[in-house]
N, C-alpha and C positions, 0 to 999 in steps of 0.2 A: 472833671479831669479824666483824661484817658491815658492810662499808663499800663502797659503790659509788662514792663520791666523797668528797673531803675536806669536813669541816665548815668553812664559811666563817668567817673571823675578821677583825675590823676594829676601828677605834676611831672612825671618822667616822660610819658608819651601815650598817645591814644591812636587807635586804628578802628575803622568801621568799614564793612563791606557787605556785599550781597551773599557771601558764603563764609561760614565760620573758619574754614581751613585757611583761606586767604588772610583773614584777620589775624589768626594765630601766627601765621608765617611772618606777617608784617611786624608783629610784636616781637617775635623771635629775633628778627634782624635788628630791631632797636635795642634789644637786650645785649646783642653782640657788639654794640657800639656803632652800628650803622645809623644813618640819618633818615629823614622821611623819604628822600629820593631812593636810597638803597632799599628801604622797606617796600616802597611802592613797586619797584622793579621786580623784586622777588615774589611779592604777592600777585602781581599782574601776570607773571608767567604761570603761577599755580592756578589762577582762575581758568586758564586755557585747558587745564586737565580736569578740574573738578566741576566746571560748568561748560562742558564742550558743546552743549546745545544752545549756548548764549554767546559764545565768543571762541576765537581760535587764533593760532599763529598767523593765519592768512587773512586776518581781519584788520580792523581800524582801531585807532586809539588816540583821541584828543586828550591833552593833559594841560592843566593849569598848575603852575608851581610858584610858590612864594619863597624867595631866598632871604633868610633872616639877616644875613651879613650886609646885603645891599639894600634891604627893605624894598625890593623890586619884584614885580610879578611878570610872568611871561606865559605864553601859550605855545606848546609844542604840538604842531599839527600832524597827527598820525593818520590823517585822511589821505590815502593815495589818490592818484590822478587817473584819468581815462587813458588807456593805451593809445599809441599812435594810430592803430588800425581801427579804433572804435569811433565812428563818425555817423552823423545823420545820413550821409550818402550810403554808408554801408548797411546800417540797421534798417532804415526806412526805404532807401532806394533799392539796394541789392537784395536784402532779405524780405522786404515787403511788410515790415512790422510797424504798428502804430505806437507801440510802447516798448521800452526795453524790458525784457522778461525779468521776473522777480527771482528766478532760480537759474541754475545751470552755469555754463562757462561764459556765455556772451556778456553778462553784466559785470564780470570780474574787473576790479580796479587793481592798480599796483598795491600790494598789501603794505599797509603803513605801520602795523603794530610793532614789529621788531625794531624798526629804526626810531620810532618814537620813544620806546623804552631805552634804547641805546643812547639816544641824545640826552634823555633825562639823566642817565647814569653818568655820561661824559661831563655834562655841564654842572650837575648839582650833587652827584653822588660821591662816595668816598671808598667804596668797597670794590672788589674785583668781580667781574662778570661771572666767572666759574663758581664763585662762592654763592652768588645770588641765584644762578640757574640751577644749582644743586637741588634745591627744594622741589622744583617742578620736575626735574629729571628723575628724582627719587619716586615721586608719585606716578609719573608716566611709566617707569620701569617696574615698580613693585605693585602698583594698583592704588587707586583712590576710591573712596566711598562714593557710590553712585546714589544720588537722591532720586526719589521716584519720578520727578519731573523729567530727568534725562531719559529714563526708559519710556515714559509716556510719549515724549517727543519722538523718540526713535521709532516707536510703533506706528506713528502716523506716516512715516516715510519708508517703512519696511517693504511694502510692495514695490515702491519706486526703486529702492536699492536692488531688490531681487530681480526685477525685470529689466532695469535700464542703467543703473549705476553700479556695475560690478566691483569697481575699486572701493566704493563706499561699503558695499556688502561684505567684501573681504576684510575690511578694517573693523566694521561695527557689528556685523552679524556673526562673526566667528564664534563657534561653540554656542550658538543660539543668541548671542548678544548679552549685554550687561543685564543684571537683575537688580531690582530696588534693594538698597542696603548692602549690596555685595561690593567687593573690590573689583575694579576694572582697570586694566593696564593698557597702555598704548606704547609698546616697545619700539615701534617704528619711529614715533615722534621722539622718544627718548634717545634713539640712535641718531636722529637728525641733530638734535641739540648737542649731543656729545661730540659729533663730528665737527660741528661749527666751532666748538671750544677747542678741539684738538688742532684744527687748521689755523685757528686764530691765536694760539698760544704765543704770548710775547712777555718779556720781562717787565715791561712798563705797562701800568694799568690803562692809560689812555691809548697807547699803541694797540693794546689788546682789544679794546672796544672798537677802535676804527677797523682793525683787521676783521673782527666779527661782522661788522656792518658790510664789509666788502665780500666776505664769504657768503652772506645771505643774499646780497643784491647783485653781486658780480660773479659769484662762485657756483658751487654745486646746487644750492637751493634754487637760484634763478634758472639755472640750466635745466633742472628737473621739471620746473613749472613750464618753461618754454617748450620742452619736448612733449610734455603731456598735452598741452593746449594745441600744439601743432598736429597731433596725431589722433585727437579724440573728438567725437561728436556726442553731444549729450542732450537728452530730452529735457526741456525746460518748461516754464509756466505757460509759454505760448502754445503748448501742445505739439511743438515740432522739435526736431533735433538740430542743434546748431554747434558749430565749432567756436571756441573762444579765440580772441585775437591778442591776448596778453603774451608778450615775448620776454626773453631774457634781456633784450636791449631796453625795453620799457622799464624794467626793474633797475638796470644799471644806471639809468639816467635820473633816478629820483632819490632824494633824501628829504627827511622830515624838516620842514621849515620852522623857524622859531619866530614868533610874532608878538606884537603888543596885544593885550586883550581889549575887547570892547568893554565900555564901562558906562554905568549910570548910577547916580547917587539918589537913593530913595530914603527919605527921612533920616539923613545922616549916615546911611550905610551905602558904601560904594560897592556895587555888585559887578563882578567881572565875568565875562563870557568870552568864548571864542568868537571869531569874526563872522561875517555874513556868508561864509562857506558852510556855516552851521546854522541851525535855527535859534542858537543862543540869543541873538539880539531881539528875538520876539519876546523873550522873557523881560528884557530891558524895556522894550516898548510897552509891554503890559504894565510894568511898574511906573513908567512915565505917565500913563493914563490914570492909574490908581492914585497917583500923587494928589490928584485933585478931588478925591473922595474921602470922606471920613470913615476909613476902614476900621479904625480903632473904636468908633462908636457903634459899629455893627456887631451883632452876635456872630462869632466865628463859626457857629454851627447853624446859622440862620439862613433863610432864603434870600434876604437882601444882600448878604455877603456873597453867596454863591452866584446870584444873578449878576451882581456888579462885576465880579472877577471874570465870569464867562463872557459877558458882553465886551469887556475890554480885551480879552484874549481874542475874540472874533476879529476885532479891528487890527490887532497886532499881527495875527496870523494871515489876515488878508494882505497885509503889507509884505509879509514873508513871501507869499506867492507872487506878488507883483514886482518886488525889488531885489530879493536876495539871490546871490550867486557868488561864484568865486571872484573876489575882488581883483585878481590878476587878469580877468577877462572882461569885467564890467564895472562900471562906476556905481557903487552902492551908497546911497546918500544917508548914511547912518546919522550924521550930525543933524540933518534936517528932520529925520524921523524921530529923533530923541529930543528935539528942541521943544521948549515950552510953547512957543507960538503954534507949532504944528499940533501939539497935543491938546491945547485949549480948544481948537476947532474940532478935533476928533472926539473929545469928551462929550461934546454937544450931541453926538450921535447916540450916546447911551441914554436910553429912556427907560421907563418902567416896563416896557414890552420887549420880549425877545426878538432879536433880528433873525430873519430867515434867509437873508441874502449875504453874499460876500461883498464887502465894501472896502476895497483898497483906497488909500488916500490919493490926493492929487498934489503934485509938486510943481513949482514954477520950472519952466523950460524942460519939462518931461512930457513924453507922450502919454496918452491915456493908458493907465496900467492894464496889463493883460489879465484876464480872469479865465480860468478853465471852466467852460460851460458844459463839459461832458462828464464831469466827475461823478455826479449823482447817478447818471445812467449806467456807468460802468459797474455799479454794484451787482448787476446781473451776471457779470463774468467772474465775480469773486466766488468761486466754487470751493469745493474741498480739495482742490489741487494741492498735493503735498509740498510742504516746505516753503510756501509763498508768504509774502508780507512780513508782519511782525509775528513770528511763529507761535510763541507761547502766549502772547497777548491775544492774538486773533483766534487761535485754534483751541487753546486750553484754558481760557479764562483770563480776565484782566489782572489777576494777581501775579501773573508771570511777567516776563519781559524778554526782549530779544537781545539783551545787553547785560553787562555787569557794571558795578561801580565800586570805587575804593577811595577812602579818605585816610590820610595819615598826618599827624603832627608830632614832631619830635621835641626833645628837651631844650633844643636851641631855638625853637620857634619856627623852624622850616615847616612848610605846609604843602601838601600835594592833593589834587583832585583829579582822578583818572576815571574815564568811562570807556573801557574796552568793549568792542563789539565786532560783529561780522565774522565771517569764516566759521560760523556755527555748523555743526555736522550736517545739517539738512539743507545748506545753501547751495552747494555745488559738489560734483563728484570729487572724492578724495584723490590727491596726487599720490600714487601708490608708493613711490620711493621715499616720501617725506612723512606720511602719517597725518596729514591735515588737508583741508580743502581751502578754497579761496572765497572771499566775501563777494557779495553781489550788490554793492552799493550803487552800481551803475543804473539800477532800476529807478533811481531818484532823479535822473535827468529827464527833461522833456526833449522830444525829437524836433526841436526848432532852434537853430543856432542863434536866432535873434532874441531869444528870451534870456533873462539873467541866469536862469538855471538850465539853459539849453545845452545839449551835448556838444562838446568840442574835444578833440584829442588834447591831452595834457591838462585838462581842466578838472578841478575837484567837484564832485557832485555835492549838492547842498545836503549835508547830513543832518539827521535828527540828534546825533550824539552831542551832549551838552553838559560837560562838567561845570561846576560853579564855584566861585570863591567870593567872599565878602570882606571888605575892609571897614573898620569902624575907627573913627578919629585918626585916619591915615595908617592904621596898623592892621595887619592881617588878623581877622577875627574868626572866620568860618570857612571850611571847605565842605561842599555838599553836592549831591547829585542823585540820580536814579536811572535805572533802565526804563524802557517803556515807549520807545518810538516817539510818536506825536505827543504823548503825554509827559515826556520828560520835563519840559519847561512849564507845563501846566501844573504838575504836582509840586515842582520847586517853587512856583509862585505862591501856591497855597501854604506850603511849609514856611516860606520866608515871611509872608505877611502875618501869619499866626505868631511867629517869633518876634517880629519887629513891632507889630501893631497890638498884639495881645499878650506879649510877655511870656509866651510859652517857651519851655526848654526844647532841646532838639527831640528828645524821645516823645514828649507829649505832642509836639507838632507833627511828628511822624505817625503816631498812634491814632490821632483824632481822625474821624471819618473824612474821606476826601471825595473828589469828583473830577470829571473832565468833560470836554466837548469834542464832538467829531464833526464840527460844522464845516470845515474847510477840506480841500483835497488832501488825502493822505500822501505822504512821501513814498509809500510803498506800493508796488504793483498790486492791483491795477489802478491805483490813484483815485480811490473812491472818496466821495464826500457825502455826508449825511446832514444836510442843513438843519440847524436848530436842535440837533440831538444833544442831550445832556445826560450824563450817567452819574448817579450818586450811589454811594455805598448804602447797604441796607440798614446800617446803624443810625442813619438820620431819622428823626421822627417822621412818621408818615405825612404829617401836615406840611413838612418842608417840600417834599416832592409835589404834593397837591398844589401848593402855592406857586411853585415854579411852573407847573403845567398851566395854571391859570394865567400866567404871564406870557404863555405861548411857547415855552420850551417843550420840545418833544422828548419826554422823559423816559429813561430806563433806570430801574432800580436794580443794582447789582448785588452781589453777595455782601455779607457783613464785613468781610475783610478782603476786598477785591481791588483796591485802588492804590497802586504804587509799590515801589521797592526802595524807598529813600534811605539814605544814610547821611550822616554829617558829623563833623568834629569842629569844636571851637576852642579858642584860646582867650582867656580873660586877663585883664590887667594884673591881677594878683598872682598870675602864674599858673592858675588852675586850668586844666584842659577837661573838656566834656565831650562825650560822643554818644551817639545813638544809632540804632539800625532798625530796619523794618522787621516786624514780627510776621507779616503776611508771607506765606509760603514756608515759614519755619526753617529758614536757613541763613538769613542775614543776622550778623552779630557785631557788636562793638566790644572792644576790650581796651584796657589801659591800667596804668598804675601811677 
């Protein structure tokens, strides 16, 4: 058994997140009589202050929510769309680029974070927006404790800020910049939120929320972003300076849609994910493949377990590359990809040897799936360019993540899973009037309109963000998720199978040593693939890595505590709630009573 701390248990409410302050704020809201949606909104805004290197107000935020009154689940899509001016003709034809850059102004999407939280509060919350934003405003105005990772991340982009991004330098390098363990304030951001609330003030709760959405997407926030993008060129990962194309009109035209989740039932547990505009269905496809293997009969720390899961993930992620994209623009055949007939044939491809090729499936009446054949070669251009890719995963060790996560369950049985990301401080130049920058999720598009994930104006890039929820016997059982880019649904697969097939609790499943693959093209610039590469934590016995290598896996042994930032919360039939959070990085915590 691997346990770094007890699994939290309670009957009133539980919360778990990637930062202790957000967890504490969520619990404070529950104590004030708020429900899970209220708590998630307050904690979500706080994450933008305490983990600014991992998310921000200009980023993205997919949400899965369970409503206890209706016993229904829905997905709030906080992934914004490509601006009207961002097209293949512009990026490839006019600018001469082969990839959308990973940093700067050009890859900025409509920021989805604010409207996703506003929609959650409108549809499922009970409290007033000013009461919930007060926590984040207080930390932004008075200062929040800066964990060492924030400062380490900032140091990687200090030369870029000083030489090329003066608005970010003014915001983040004033007085020398934040210091580890010290308080750091963002009064400009506090003023932005305060002005939003002032302009949106209304007697009615719902009217106030709608007014705040309009202030953000049609008022001074959108106008400031539009002016800054129209007047600024910024150096980006391409090595050139480009102007962004996001406008105030792009923001005014967008609202966070509410959708039905994608679902697959694995051994009596119905797993819910966002649609194929995310990589979430790859998790479901992996489970569909694993359904045909005796996972419970395998050692959850053994090489057979690792090999089987990795080989199934390779097949699922190959289909991600071939078929996934915004369903508003392409037909994604999820029903076929999750069908037993399809997965029987796919399972036959899993042998005792590691596959070193990308093998998407074939479907009737479909063209031969496209495979990116240049992904391995592009590793040569993945240099130390500041701010690119999955910043803390790629640059500062796999124990980090370019994202946050939050889970909440309240005493009425409502449940929320939230994965905020994007708009981290190193992604693009800060908008000086607002105190935050925009996300760069546009880097996940391919510059070919004919591909499912090909760039088109108004289209959602296929994000890696992937909150999760599980139903058992038709009732909401667990909310879970993690930061980590490509690894999000990999680590969640490991966690879930250890719970379902090996009867581990949340904390034990999180604490146990984990692993991931880098076999397929990354979603992040410059879209690198490392065929056959498997990474395991150093706590696995040495013979496990040796046995995997003998099967043909190209092995890397990471640090002892280097894989994942998972958290989760579950509700059992007797009314008890349990929660756990990741010990890696020493900042994720669960709480409850």
